[in-house]
ROTI-425620 format. One record per residue: x, z, y of N, C-alpha, C, O, CB in turn. Coordinates in steps of 0.2 Angstrom, whole numbers, plus 5000, padded with zeros to 4 digits. Atoms other than C-alpha are relative to their C-alpha. Glycine has a CB too. Layout:
<atoms>
XZYXZYXZYXZYXZY ...
</atoms>
This chain:
<atoms>
499749954996481550024913500549975005500949925004500450054995 499550024995482550004929500750034999500850094999499850025007 499449975002484350024923500550015006500950055006500449954996 499550004994485150004941500250075002500850095003499749975006 499949934998484950194946500550034996500950074998499450045000 499549975005485950244930500749975001501250015000499750004993 499450034999487250124933500450025007501050035007500049925000 499749974994487450184951500350074999500850095002499450005005 499749935001487650364945500749994996501150034997499550044995 499350005003489050304933500549985005501150015005500049944995 499550014995489950234948500150065005500750075006499749945005 499949944996489650394958500550054996500950084999499450035002 499649955004490450494944500749975000501250015000499750004993 499450035000491850364942500450015006501050025006500049934998 499650004994492350374960500350075001500850075005499549995006 499749935000492750564958500750004998501150045000499650054996 499350015002494350504950500449955003501049945001500049984992 499650054996494950384963500650035002500750095005499649985006 499449974999496750404965500450044994500950064995500050045006 499849965006496950494948500149964994500449984989499650064999 500050045006496750354935500649954999500649924994499449964999 499450055000498350254939499849934999499449915003500450024994 500250075001498250074932499450004996499249944994500649974997 500650005004496750124922499449995004499450015010499950064995 500650014996494950084928499750075001499850124997499549954996 500449944999493750214935499349994996499049944997499950015008 500650015004492350244923499650064999499850124999500249984993 500549945000490750354923499649984994499549924992499750015006 500550005006489550384908499450055001499550105003500450014994 500649955000487750454908499649984993499649934991499649995006 500450005006486650484893499350015002499150065005500250054994 500749994997484750454897499550004994499649974989499949935004 500649995005483250514887499450015004499350055009500150064996 500750004997481450484893500149995008499750025011499750064998 500050024993482050414910500450065004500450055010499449995003 499649944996483150574914500750004997500849994991499650064999 499349995002485050604913500050074996499950124999500549995006 499949945003485450734900500750024999500850084997499650004993 499249985000487350724900500349955004500149895004500250004992 499650044997488650644910500750025000500950084999499849995008 499349995000490550624911500349945004500049895005500350014993 499650054997491950524919500750004998500950064996499950005008 499350005002493750474915500350035006500350015012500249934999 499749964994494650604926500749985002500849995008500050074997 499350024998496450554926500449964994500249964989500450075001 499650045005497750444918500250044994500550094994500649975004 499849975006498050484900499550054997499650074991500650045001 500549955002496450594898499549964996499549904996499750045006 500550035004494950564887499649955004499549965010499550054997 500450054996493950404892499350035001499150084998499949944996 500749984999492150434899499650014994499250064994499749965006 500450005006491250394883500250054996499750094994500049934997 499849955005492250504872499950075003499750125000500849994998 500049944997492250644885499250034999499150084998500250005007 500749995000490350634886499750024993499450074992499549955003 500249995007490050634867500350064998500050104994500349944996 499649945002491350774864499650065003499650124999500750005002 500349944997490450894876499250004999498950055001500150005007 500750005001488650844871499750054996500050064990499849934997 500349955004487550984865499349994998498950034997500050075004 500650025002486050884862500149964993500649924993499649965005 500050055006485650794845499849945002499249935006499650034994 500150064998485650614848499349984997499249984991500549954998 500750035002483850534847500049935000500449905004499450035004 500150085001483350354843500049975007500349925008499549984996 500250034993482750324861500650015005500549985011499450025002 499549984995484350394870500449935001500549894997500550054997 499650064998485350264880500650025004500650075008499649965004 499449994997487150274885500249955005500249895004500650014995 499950054994487550194902500850015002501050065002499650025006 499350004998489350144907500149945005499849895004500449994993 499950054995489950044922500549954997500649905000500350035006 499550045003491249964910499949994993499850044990500850025002 500150015007491149884893500550054996501150064998500249934998 499649965003491850014881500649974996500549914994499650044995 499450035003493649984874499950004992499650044989500650045002 500050005007493849934856500750004997500849974991499649944997 499350005002495749954854500350065001500150105006500449945003 499749944999496850094852500650005006501049965006500450034994 499550004995497850144868500450074999500250125000499650015007 499649945002499350254862499650054996499550034990500350035007 500449965004498450404856499350015001498950054997500350075001 500750004999496750364862499749954996499849894996499949985008 500350045004495650294849499449965004499349975009499650044994 500550044996494350154853499450045001499150084997499849944995 500649974998492850214862499449984996498950014995499849995008 500550025004491750104852499950044993499450054991500149924998 500149955006492150214837499750065001499250084997500850014997 500349944998491650364846499249995001498850034999500350035006 500750024999489950284851499749994993499150024992500049945004 500350015007489650224833499950064996499450074993500449954996 500049935004490050394825499550055003499250094999500650035000 500449954997488950484838499249994998498850044998500149995007 500750015002487350404832499649965006499049955005499650064998 500350034994486950324849499849934998500249894995500550005006 500350075003485850164846499949955006499749895005499450014996 500050054994485850084864500550025005500650075007499250015003 499549994995487150054876499949955006499849895004500749994997 500150044994486949984894500650005004500950055006499450025004 499350004996488549924903499949965006499549915006500549984995 500050034994488949864920500449935000500149885003500250045005 499550065000490349734917500450004994500550054991500450005007 499650005005491349664904500750025002500950015008500149924997 499349984998493149724903500449945000500449904996500350054994 499650075000494349584909500650004996500949954995500250005008 499550005005495649644897499949954994499449974991500250074998 500250045006495749504884500050034993499750014989500649945000 500049965006496049634871499350034999499150054993500550065000 500749965000494249704875499549955001499049954998500050055004 500550044997493249574884499549974995499749924992500349945004 500550025005491649544874500150034993499650034989500149935000 499949975007492449624858499750075000499550094994500850004999 500349945000491849794863499249994998499050034994500150045006 500750025001490049724864499949984993499450014989499849955005 500150035007490249634847500150064995499750064990500549954999 499949945005490949794838499350045000499150064995500650045002 500649965000489449894844499449964997499049994993499850025007 500650045003488149754839500149994993499650004989500049935004 499950015008488949734822499850064997499750064991500849984999 500149945003488649914819499250025002499150085001500550065002 500749995000486749904823499850035007499350065007499850044995 500249974994486849964841499849945005500149895006500650035003 500350054995485749874855500550015006500650065008499350025001 499650004994486849824869499749965006499449905005500749974999 500350044995486149774886500550005006500850055008499450045003 499650014995487149704900500349935000500249894996500650055000 499849954994488049664911499450015005499049975006500549965004 500549984995486949754924500450025006500850065006499550064997 499649994994487449764942500749985000501250025002500050085002 499350025002488949664937500449995007501050025007500049934997 499650014994489549614955500250075003500850075005499649965005 499849944997489449794961500550044996501050074999499450045001 499549965004490449864946500649965000501250005000499749994993 499450045000491749724947500350025007500950025007499949935000 499749984993491949764966500350075000500850085003499549995006 499749935000492149944963500650014996501150054999499450054996 499350005004493549914950500449945002500849924997499950014993 499750064999494249764959500850015000501149964998499949985007 499249995001496049844958500249994993500649954992500250075003 499950015007495949854940499949924997500349904994499550044995 500150075002495249674938500549965003500849914999499349985004 499550044997496549604950500750014995501049974994500250035007 499449985004497949694939500049964994500549934992500050074999 500150045007497249614923500049925001500349894997499450024997 500150074999496849444930500649965004500749915003499449985003 499550024996498249424943500750034999501250005002499850005007 499449965001499549544937500350035006500950055006500649954998 499849964994499649634954499450045002498850035001500349955005 500549974997498649754964499649965004499849915007500350065004 500550034995497149714975500350015007500550075008499350024999 499749994994497849684992499549995006499249935007500649955001 500450014994496949715008500450015007500850055007499450055001 499650004994497749675025499550035006498950005007500249935002 500349984994497149775040500349995006500950015007499850084999 499750024993497449725058499650035005499050015006500249935000 500449984994496849815074500349965006500949965007500150075001 499750044995497049705089499550005006498950015005500149924998 500450004994496349685107499649935000499749894995500450005006 500450065000495149555112500449935001500149884999499550005006 499650064999496549435116500549994994500949954995500350005007 499550005005497449465100500650045000501050044995500249934999 499449964999498749585106500050064996499450094995500250025007 499949945004499349725095500450065003500450115000500249994993 499649954997500449815107500149985008499949925009500750014997 499950024993500849815126500649955000501049954996500250075004 499550054999502049685133500750034999501149994997499949975007 499449975001503449805132500250034993500750054992500250065005 500049985007503149835114499850074998499750094993500750004998 500349935002502450015116499350004997499049954998500050045007 500649995004501050075106499449995005499450025010499950064996 500650014996499250025112499450034996499450014990499949925002 500649975004497650125108499549945000499349925006499850065004 500450065001496549985102499350024998498850015001500249954996 500749995003495150055091499750065002500050115005500150014992 500449944998493750175095500050064994500250044989499349985002 500149945005493450345086499649984994499749994988499850065003 500450025005492050265077500349954995500249954989499449965003 499650045004493150125071500550034995500650014990500349945004 499549965004494450245065499750044995500050044989500450055005 500349975006493250345055499849954995499949974989499350045003 500150055005492650185047500649984996500649974990499749945003 499350025003494450135043500250054995500450044990500549995005 499849955005494850305035499550004994499750014989500050075004 500549995005493250315025499949944995499949954989499350015003 500150065004493050135019500649964999500649914995499549965003 499450035002494850075019500550044997500750044991500349965006 499549965003496150205017499850054994500150054989500250055006 500349955006495050325006499849964994499749984989499450045002 500250045005494650174995500649964997500549924993499449955002 499450035003496450114991500450054997500550114999500349965006 499549965003497750184980500650025004501050075004500249984993 499449994996499150164993499949965007499549925008500649964996 500050034994499450125011500749985002501250025001499750055006 499350034999500950015015500149975007499749945010500149944995 499850024994501849985031500749985000501150004995499950055006 499350014999503549915037500350065003499950095007500149935004 499649944997504850035043499950005007500050055010500750004998 500050004992504649975061499450045002499450075007499949935002 500649964998502850055061500250075000500050115004499549984995 499849925001503650225055500450025006500350075009500350014994 499549984995505050215068499650005007499850055011500549955000 500450004993503850175083499450045000499350075006499849935001 500749965000502250265078500150074997499750114999499549964998 500049945004502750405066499350024998499150084999500350065005 500749995002501050395058500050054994500550064990499749944998 500149965005500350515045499949964993500149974988499450055001 500250045005499650375034499650034995499850034989500749964997 500449965005498350485026499349985002499149955007500150075001 500750004998496450475025499750065002499750114998499649974993 500249944997495850605036499350015003499050075003500550025006 500750004997494150565043499549964996499749914993500049975007 500550035003492550525035499449995004499350035009499850044993 500650014996490950455042499550065000499150075005499649944998 500549955000489950605036500350075002500050125001499750014992 499649944997491250725043500250054994500450114996499650045005 499849965005491550795026500850004999501149945000499749994993 499250005001493450845021500149954994499749954990500350074999 499750045005494450735010500050044994500350094994500649965001 500049965006494250794992500549964995500749994990499450014997 499650045005495250644983500750015001500950045006499749935000 499350004999497050634981500249955005499949895005500449984993 499850054994497850554996500349944997500749944992500550045005 499650065003498450374994500750015001501050055005499749945005 499350004999500250344991500249975006499949925008500349964993 499750034994501250305006500649964999501149984996500150055006 499550045002502350155004500349975007500049945011499849944996 499750034994503650095017500549954998501049974994500450065004 499550055001504649935016500650015005500550005011499749935000 499449984995506349985023500749974997501050014994500050075000 499450035003507749865018500750045001501150054997500149935002 499449974998509149955027499950085001500450115004500249985007 500149934999508450135026500050035007500450075008500550044995 500049984993508050155044499550065001499550095007499849955005 500649954999506650285041500450075002500850094998499650014994 499749944998507050445050499850064995499350064993499850025007 500149945004507250605040499550055003499250095000500650044998 500549964997506150685053499349975000498850005003500250015007 500750035000504650565050499550044997499750084992500149934997 500549955003503050655046499949984993499850034989499349985004 500150025007502850555030500650024995500650014989499949934999 499449975004504550625024500150075000500250104995500749965003 499949934999504650795031499450044996498950024995500150025007 500549965002503750945024499749984993500149954989499450025004 500250025007502650925008499849935000499649904994499450044999 500250075000502150745013500549954996500349904994499949975007 499550045003503750675006499949994993500049934990500750035000 500150015007503150694988499549954999499449924993499750074997 500550065001501750564991500349945004499849905005499450025003 499750064997502950434999500549974996500950004992500350035007 499550045003503850294992500349955005500049925009499649954994 499650044996505250205001500349944996500649964991500550045004 499750065004505650024995500649975004500549965010499549954999 499450034996507449965000500349954995500249944990500450065001 499750065003508549824995500550034995500850094995500449965005 499649975005509549844979500849995001501250014997499849964993 499250014999511249794987500250055006500750045009500149935002 499849964995511149935000500550054999500750074993499350045002 499549955000512550055004499850075002500350115002500649975004 500249944998511550195010499950054995499350084995499450005005 500149965006511850304995499850075002499450115000500650004996 500149934998511950465005499250015003498950065002500550025006 500750004997510250425014499550004994499050044995499949945005 500450005006509450394997500050074997499450094996500249954995 499949935003510050564991499650055004499250095002500750024999 500349964995509350645007499249994999498850044999500249995007 500750015001507650565005499750034994499250054993499949925000 500349985006507450604987500050085000499650114996500549984994 500149934999507850784991499450035004499250085003500750035004 500649984997506350785002499449984996498849994998499949955006 500550025005505350724987499849935000499349914996499450045002 500250075000505250544992500249964994500849974992500349975007 499850045006505250414978500449945004500049905007499449984996 499650064997506650284983500149954995500349964990500750025003 500050065005506450114974500449945003500349935009499349984999 499650064998507749974975499849944997499749944991500850024999 500250075003507149794973500449955003500649965009499349995000 499750064996507949624977499649975005499049985006500249954994 500350044995507649524992500149934999500649914996500350025007 499950075000507449334993500449975005500750015009499349965000 499650034996508449215002499850005008500250005012500149924999 500349994993507349235018500050075002499850085008499349975000 500049934997507649415019499450044999499350095002500250015007 500749965001505949475012500150024993500449994988499449955001 500049975007505749584997499649954995499149924997499650075000 500350045005505349494981499350034998499350084995500549994994 500749975001503449524979499950024993499650074991499549955003 500249995007503349504961500450064997500150104993500249944995 499649955002504749634959499650075002499650124999500750005002 500449944997503749754971499450014996499350074994499849985007 500649995004502149724961500250034993499850074991499649944999 499849975007503049764944500150085001499950124997500649974998 499949934999503649934951499350045002499350094999500550015007 500649974999501949974958499550014995499150054995499749975006 500450005006501049944942500250024994499950014988499749934999 499749975007502250014929500050075000500450105004500749975000 499949935000501950194925500750024998501050004993499550034995 499349975002503550294924500050085002499850105007500649975004 500049935000503650484921499350035004498850025001500650025004 500649974997502450564934499749955004499249975008500250065004 500350054996502050404942499649954996499849924991500549955004 500450045005500550314934499849935002499349904999499450044999 500250074998500450154944499450005005499050055005499949964994 500550014995499250094957499749934999500049884996500250015007 500350065000497949954958499849975006499549915006499450004995 500250024994497549934976500550025006500750085006499350025001 499649994995498549924992499749985007499549925007500749974999 500250014994498049935010500649995005501050035006499550055003 499450014996499349845021499850005007499449965010500349924998 500249994994499249905038500549985006500449985012500050085002 499650034995500749825047500750024999500950054994499850015006 500150044994501749775056499949924999499849904993500450015006 500150085000501749585060500449974994500249934990500249975006 499650035006503249545048499750024993499849974989500750025001 500349985007502449645034499449964998499349934993499850075000 500650055001500749545036500249934998500049914993499650005006 499850075002501649385036500449994993500349944990500549985006 499750005006502649425021499550004994499649964989500550064998 500650005005501049455011499649945000499549914995499650065000 500350065000500249305017500449944997500149904994499849985008 499550055003501749195013500050004993500149954990500750015003 500049995007501749264996499349984996499249984990500250074998 500750015003499849214994499750064996499450054991500049944996 500249945003499549394990499550045004499750105005500650044998 500549974996498049435000499349994998499149934997500149985008 500750015003496349464993499450015006498949985005499950054995 500549984995495449535009500450015006500950055006499550064997 499749984994495849545027499550025005498949995006500349935003 500449974996495049655039500350015007500950035008499850084998 499749994993495249645058499550045004498950035005500049935003 500449954995494649785070500249985007500749985009500250074998 500050034993494349715087499950065005499350095005499649945002 500149954995494549835102499449995004499349935006500650015004 500650014996492949865111500250015008499749995012499550064998 499849994993493849905128500249935003500649905000500650055001 499950064997493849755139500749995002501049935003499549985006 499350014998495549795145500549984995501149964997500250075003 499550025006496349765128499749944996500049924991500150064996 
</atoms>
């Protein structure tokens, strides 16, 4: 049997929860009988039932010997707070064959979930489509293996490398086609969009994923908007602060700042204001930033991927910290730029 189509379906299901699973992986599950999917589910949000357990709980079919459970990630075999191991649910369900896409990079699980199933007489096939599954959950993999989110740097520049006019004013560089691609395959595929405060002051951007290549409206939760702002220069009139957008914005400022009144005003707008230390060179301590971004607190469930859009000082800070996993450069098509 060709397993790939069913693993691809798992990924399609898992993608529905992008932006909702916090520091957890995105996982889809399908149950296949006689080459056809008879049940499917996905992990919907941080703290909810895992995909395997959800599928099994809602299953209205009696499990048959030939049924196969497909998962894009190895099932967990350890208890997470109140969530029991998914391997237990699979074993109790009577499922006798599991096909998975990739091993869980978490040392508490990696390979142990497979062993637990096999020890209980379940046939396990995989990894299947491993590279695609690992790329899909690259943020989760980065968090487990590097202790930080997956970082993508995006830079738009003219053919000669310029990012603004000589007087510093904003320059239109990318085409509508490039912008649609950027929204669909960069902004919409990351948990957060990060910029320095200079970008907000000069451009007053929305920092949202608004355009898709297929012209369909965005249905996922918008990426978190993060602004690095040591001296709290961000205007209260900025688009990402005013109206309802403030609730999806995080402003990172230095922990020795004196702008207490400005902090209060931002928080009244719904903005999450975080104070972290800066190093001797006047740059935020990256490890402190990463700890904040990957630690769930109250209604914040953490993130696993960040798209860094600028400006120049912000790009240089991430490069200097060797915290860049992928860099994308969009080159203007207009010969004048």
